[in-house]
DRENSEZA-433773 format. One line per field, with one value per residue (C-alpha): residue number from 1; residue in one letter; x negated, y negated, z negated. Coordinates in Angstrom, 1 decimal. Layout:
BEGIN
k: NUM | ... .
r: A | ... .
X: X | ... .
Y: Y | ... .
Z: Z | ... .
//
This chain:
BEGIN
k: 1 | 2 | 3 | 4 | 5 | 6 | 7 | 8 | 9 | 10 | 11 | 12 | 13 | 14 | 15 | 16 | 17 | 18 | 19 | 20 | 21 | 22 | 23 | 24 | 25 | 26 | 27 | 28 | 29 | 30 | 31 | 32 | 33 | 34 | 35 | 36 | 37 | 38 | 39 | 40 | 41 | 42 | 43 | 44 | 45 | 46 | 47 | 48 | 49 | 50 | 51 | 52 | 53 | 54 | 55 | 56 | 57 | 58 | 59 | 60 | 61 | 62 | 63 | 64 | 65 | 66 | 67 | 68 | 69 | 70 | 71 | 72 | 73 | 74 | 75 | 76 | 77 | 78 | 79 | 80 | 81 | 82 | 83 | 84 | 85 | 86 | 87 | 88 | 89 | 90 | 91 | 92 | 93 | 94 | 95 | 96 | 97 | 98 | 99 | 100 | 101 | 102 | 103 | 104 | 105 | 106 | 107 | 108 | 109 | 110 | 111 | 112 | 113 | 114 | 115 | 116 | 117 | 118 | 119 | 120 | 121 | 122 | 123 | 124 | 125 | 126 | 127 | 128 | 129 | 130 | 131 | 132 | 133 | 134 | 135 | 136 | 137 | 138 | 139 | 140 | 141 | 142 | 143 | 144 | 145 | 146 | 147 | 148 | 149 | 150 | 151 | 152 | 153 | 154 | 155 | 156 | 157 | 158 | 159 | 160 | 161 | 162 | 163 | 164 | 165 | 166 | 167 | 168 | 169 | 170 | 171 | 172 | 173 | 174 | 175 | 176 | 177 | 178 | 179 | 180 | 181 | 182 | 183 | 184 | 185 | 186 | 187 | 188 | 189 | 190 | 191 | 192 | 193 | 194 | 195 | 196 | 197 | 198 | 199 | 200 | 201 | 202 | 203 | 204 | 205 | 206 | 207 | 208 | 209 | 210 | 211 | 212 | 213 | 214 | 215 | 216 | 217 | 218 | 219 | 220 | 221 | 222 | 223 | 224 | 225 | 226 | 227 | 228 | 229 | 230 | 231 | 232 | 233 | 234 | 235 | 236 | 237 | 238 | 239 | 240 | 241 | 242 | 243 | 244 | 245 .
r: M | R | E | P | A | K | R | F | R | T | N | T | F | I | Q | S | S | A | A | F | V | M | D | D | R | G | D | S | P | N | A | R | S | S | P | S | P | A | S | S | Q | S | S | P | A | K | N | P | V | V | T | R | A | D | V | L | A | L | M | R | R | K | D | E | I | E | A | E | L | K | A | L | Q | D | V | L | Q | S | Q | G | N | V | G | M | E | G | P | L | L | D | G | E | G | Y | P | R | S | D | I | D | V | Y | S | V | R | H | A | R | H | K | I | I | C | L | N | N | D | H | K | A | L | M | K | D | I | E | E | G | L | Y | A | V | H | E | Q | A | R | H | E | Y | M | D | V | D | E | K | K | A | E | D | N | N | E | V | K | S | F | A | K | I | Q | F | V | S | P | E | S | P | A | A | S | A | G | L | E | P | G | D | L | I | T | A | F | G | S | V | S | S | A | N | F | R | S | L | A | D | L | A | T | V | V | S | N | S | E | N | R | A | I | S | V | E | V | R | R | H | S | V | N | K | R | I | A | L | T | P | R | K | W | N | G | R | G | L | L | G | C | S | F | L | E | E | R | Q | M .
X: 130.6 | 130.2 | 134.0 | 134.5 | 131.5 | 132.9 | 136.3 | 134.6 | 132.9 | 136.2 | 138.1 | 135.4 | 135.8 | 139.6 | 139.4 | 137.0 | 139.2 | 142.3 | 140.4 | 139.3 | 142.9 | 144.1 | 141.3 | 141.7 | 145.5 | 144.8 | 147.9 | 147.2 | 150.2 | 147.8 | 146.1 | 145.8 | 144.4 | 141.0 | 141.0 | 144.6 | 146.9 | 148.9 | 145.8 | 144.5 | 147.5 | 147.8 | 149.4 | 152.0 | 150.8 | 147.3 | 148.4 | 149.2 | 151.4 | 153.3 | 154.8 | 157.5 | 154.8 | 153.0 | 156.2 | 156.9 | 153.4 | 154.0 | 157.3 | 155.6 | 153.0 | 155.9 | 157.4 | 154.0 | 153.6 | 157.1 | 156.3 | 153.1 | 155.0 | 157.6 | 154.9 | 153.2 | 156.5 | 156.9 | 153.5 | 154.6 | 157.9 | 156.0 | 154.0 | 156.8 | 158.5 | 156.0 | 156.7 | 154.8 | 155.2 | 155.1 | 152.3 | 149.1 | 148.0 | 149.6 | 150.6 | 147.1 | 145.6 | 144.2 | 144.9 | 148.0 | 147.3 | 150.7 | 150.0 | 147.1 | 146.1 | 143.7 | 146.4 | 148.9 | 146.3 | 145.4 | 149.1 | 150.0 | 147.1 | 147.9 | 151.6 | 150.8 | 148.4 | 150.9 | 153.8 | 151.7 | 150.8 | 154.5 | 155.5 | 152.9 | 153.9 | 157.6 | 156.7 | 154.6 | 157.5 | 160.0 | 157.8 | 157.1 | 160.8 | 161.5 | 158.6 | 159.7 | 163.4 | 162.3 | 160.2 | 163.1 | 165.5 | 163.1 | 162.6 | 166.4 | 166.8 | 164.0 | 165.8 | 169.2 | 167.7 | 166.0 | 169.3 | 171.1 | 168.4 | 168.8 | 172.6 | 172.4 | 169.9 | 172.4 | 171.0 | 170.7 | 171.7 | 170.7 | 168.3 | 168.6 | 166.1 | 166.4 | 168.7 | 169.3 | 169.0 | 172.4 | 174.3 | 177.0 | 174.5 | 172.0 | 174.8 | 175.8 | 172.2 | 171.2 | 167.5 | 165.3 | 164.3 | 167.4 | 168.5 | 172.2 | 173.8 | 177.4 | 179.1 | 182.8 | 184.3 | 181.1 | 178.7 | 175.9 | 178.5 | 180.6 | 178.1 | 177.7 | 176.2 | 175.9 | 179.2 | 180.8 | 179.5 | 180.6 | 184.2 | 184.3 | 183.0 | 185.5 | 188.4 | 187.3 | 186.9 | 187.2 | 187.6 | 184.9 | 183.2 | 181.6 | 178.0 | 175.7 | 171.9 | 168.7 | 166.0 | 162.6 | 164.2 | 166.9 | 170.6 | 172.6 | 176.2 | 176.9 | 180.1 | 179.7 | 182.4 | 182.2 | 183.1 | 182.3 | 179.3 | 176.9 | 175.0 | 176.0 | 178.3 | 180.1 | 177.2 | 174.0 | 171.9 | 170.8 | 170.7 | 168.4 | 169.6 | 167.9 | 166.6 | 165.1 | 163.0 .
Y: 118.3 | 121.5 | 122.2 | 122.2 | 124.4 | 126.9 | 126.8 | 127.4 | 130.6 | 131.7 | 131.2 | 133.1 | 136.0 | 135.9 | 135.9 | 138.8 | 140.7 | 140.0 | 141.1 | 144.3 | 145.0 | 144.6 | 146.8 | 149.5 | 149.7 | 150.8 | 149.0 | 150.0 | 151.9 | 154.4 | 155.3 | 159.1 | 161.1 | 162.6 | 165.3 | 165.0 | 167.7 | 167.9 | 168.2 | 171.0 | 173.1 | 174.8 | 172.3 | 173.8 | 171.4 | 172.9 | 176.5 | 178.4 | 180.8 | 179.5 | 182.1 | 181.9 | 182.3 | 179.2 | 177.1 | 178.4 | 177.4 | 173.9 | 173.7 | 174.7 | 171.9 | 169.5 | 170.4 | 170.0 | 166.5 | 165.5 | 166.7 | 164.6 | 161.5 | 162.0 | 162.1 | 158.9 | 157.1 | 158.0 | 156.4 | 153.1 | 153.2 | 153.6 | 150.5 | 148.1 | 149.5 | 147.5 | 149.6 | 149.2 | 145.4 | 144.1 | 141.6 | 142.8 | 139.2 | 136.9 | 133.3 | 132.1 | 134.6 | 137.0 | 140.8 | 141.4 | 142.6 | 144.3 | 147.1 | 149.4 | 147.7 | 150.5 | 153.2 | 151.1 | 150.6 | 154.2 | 155.4 | 152.9 | 154.0 | 157.7 | 157.1 | 155.4 | 158.2 | 160.9 | 159.2 | 159.2 | 162.9 | 163.7 | 162.0 | 163.9 | 167.2 | 166.7 | 166.3 | 169.5 | 171.4 | 170.1 | 171.3 | 174.6 | 175.4 | 174.6 | 176.9 | 179.8 | 179.5 | 179.4 | 182.6 | 184.3 | 183.3 | 184.7 | 187.9 | 188.4 | 187.6 | 190.1 | 192.8 | 192.0 | 192.1 | 195.5 | 196.8 | 195.6 | 197.2 | 200.5 | 200.3 | 199.4 | 202.3 | 204.7 | 208.2 | 209.8 | 213.5 | 214.2 | 213.0 | 212.7 | 215.2 | 214.3 | 212.4 | 213.5 | 210.7 | 209.3 | 211.2 | 209.7 | 209.5 | 207.6 | 205.3 | 204.5 | 203.6 | 206.5 | 207.3 | 210.2 | 209.7 | 207.8 | 208.8 | 209.4 | 207.8 | 208.0 | 209.9 | 209.2 | 210.4 | 212.3 | 210.8 | 212.0 | 212.4 | 215.0 | 216.4 | 220.2 | 221.2 | 220.2 | 222.0 | 219.0 | 216.8 | 219.3 | 219.2 | 215.4 | 215.4 | 218.1 | 216.1 | 212.8 | 213.5 | 210.2 | 208.3 | 206.2 | 207.4 | 204.9 | 206.2 | 204.5 | 205.1 | 203.8 | 203.0 | 201.7 | 200.7 | 198.7 | 199.8 | 199.9 | 200.7 | 202.4 | 203.3 | 206.8 | 208.2 | 212.0 | 212.8 | 215.3 | 214.4 | 216.2 | 217.9 | 220.3 | 219.3 | 216.1 | 214.0 | 215.1 | 215.0 | 217.3 | 216.9 | 218.1 | 218.4 | 216.3 | 219.3 | 220.7 | 217.6 .
Z: -69.7 | -71.8 | -71.9 | -68.0 | -67.6 | -70.1 | -68.4 | -65.1 | -66.4 | -67.9 | -64.6 | -62.8 | -65.2 | -64.8 | -61.0 | -61.0 | -63.4 | -61.2 | -58.1 | -59.9 | -60.9 | -57.3 | -55.9 | -58.5 | -57.9 | -54.3 | -53.0 | -49.4 | -48.1 | -46.5 | -49.7 | -50.2 | -53.1 | -52.5 | -51.5 | -50.2 | -51.8 | -48.7 | -46.5 | -48.6 | -47.6 | -44.2 | -42.0 | -39.6 | -36.9 | -36.9 | -37.6 | -34.4 | -36.4 | -39.4 | -41.7 | -44.3 | -47.0 | -45.6 | -45.9 | -49.4 | -50.4 | -49.1 | -51.0 | -54.2 | -53.7 | -53.1 | -56.4 | -58.1 | -56.6 | -57.7 | -61.2 | -61.2 | -60.0 | -62.8 | -65.4 | -64.0 | -63.9 | -67.6 | -68.2 | -66.6 | -68.5 | -71.8 | -71.0 | -71.5 | -68.3 | -66.3 | -63.2 | -59.9 | -59.6 | -63.1 | -63.9 | -65.5 | -66.5 | -69.0 | -68.4 | -68.9 | -66.5 | -69.0 | -69.0 | -71.0 | -74.5 | -75.0 | -72.5 | -71.6 | -68.3 | -67.4 | -67.8 | -65.7 | -62.9 | -62.9 | -62.8 | -60.0 | -57.9 | -58.4 | -57.6 | -54.3 | -53.3 | -54.3 | -52.5 | -49.3 | -49.9 | -50.5 | -47.3 | -45.2 | -47.0 | -46.2 | -42.5 | -42.7 | -44.4 | -41.8 | -38.9 | -40.7 | -41.3 | -37.6 | -36.5 | -38.8 | -37.6 | -34.0 | -34.5 | -36.2 | -33.4 | -30.8 | -32.7 | -33.0 | -29.3 | -28.4 | -30.5 | -28.9 | -25.5 | -26.2 | -27.5 | -24.4 | -22.2 | -24.1 | -23.8 | -20.1 | -19.4 | -17.8 | -17.7 | -14.3 | -13.7 | -10.1 | -7.4 | -3.6 | -2.2 | 1.5 | 3.9 | 7.5 | 10.1 | 11.4 | 8.6 | 6.5 | 3.6 | 5.8 | 7.1 | 3.5 | 2.6 | 0.4 | 0.4 | -0.8 | -4.4 | -5.4 | -8.9 | -9.2 | -12.3 | -11.2 | -8.3 | -8.1 | -11.4 | -12.3 | -14.8 | -17.1 | -19.8 | -17.9 | -15.4 | -15.6 | -12.2 | -8.6 | -8.0 | -9.6 | -6.8 | -4.1 | -5.6 | -5.4 | -1.8 | -0.6 | -2.2 | -0.7 | 3.0 | 5.0 | 1.7 | 0.2 | -3.0 | -5.4 | -5.9 | -8.4 | -8.0 | -9.6 | -7.0 | -8.2 | -11.6 | -9.8 | -10.1 | -6.9 | -6.0 | -2.7 | -0.9 | 0.5 | 2.8 | 3.4 | 7.0 | 9.8 | 11.9 | 14.2 | 11.4 | 8.6 | 5.7 | 5.1 | 3.8 | 5.5 | 2.3 | -0.5 | -4.3 | -7.0 | -10.6 | -13.2 | -15.1 | -11.9 | -11.2 .
//
């Protein structure tokens, strides 16, 4: 009767030891180191504005984790290359005497935690890179749009002072306050004085002149035909030079 009792106590010890081995390994796929290295970094998902420096910091942490994993793998290899799945108990159910069981358990647990941290960190890096690239793309678009606006901002050189009712200018749609940016062949680049406009008008009687104006920040193109009417001149409107405004 003594021998079975002794064997029962030994089996109890072995079962407890095996359970301790499994618990200490932390084989749960969701195991994370505490505190989580990835969580200690600024997560792009929680950060409203992710900078390039944030992403670089995450990438440095990734390199650190990979170096730790390499060192832990070396530990397992040094223990008879037991790896992550090699048995820790011998054929009789006792802890193996040819390896440092504690070191193997610790290395396995740490590897599982760091692998989960590495996975979460890679997700953060991917989201961070996307956010930084989107910010850069929008910044470049804003710069390009601003340049386009600057290029499209044609300078005016004269202004409509008044328009007589039922005149050719009124019929064409010109209004007081319109800024002239082009008048036939005259533009801000070659405009010298209002005499230039008078020359265009006198040479274009009964022929449409393409006039470009800016009205309330909106550019418009108007076909203006100088002709005789009941009032004075061929247009029925007056101009004011830009420098006189």
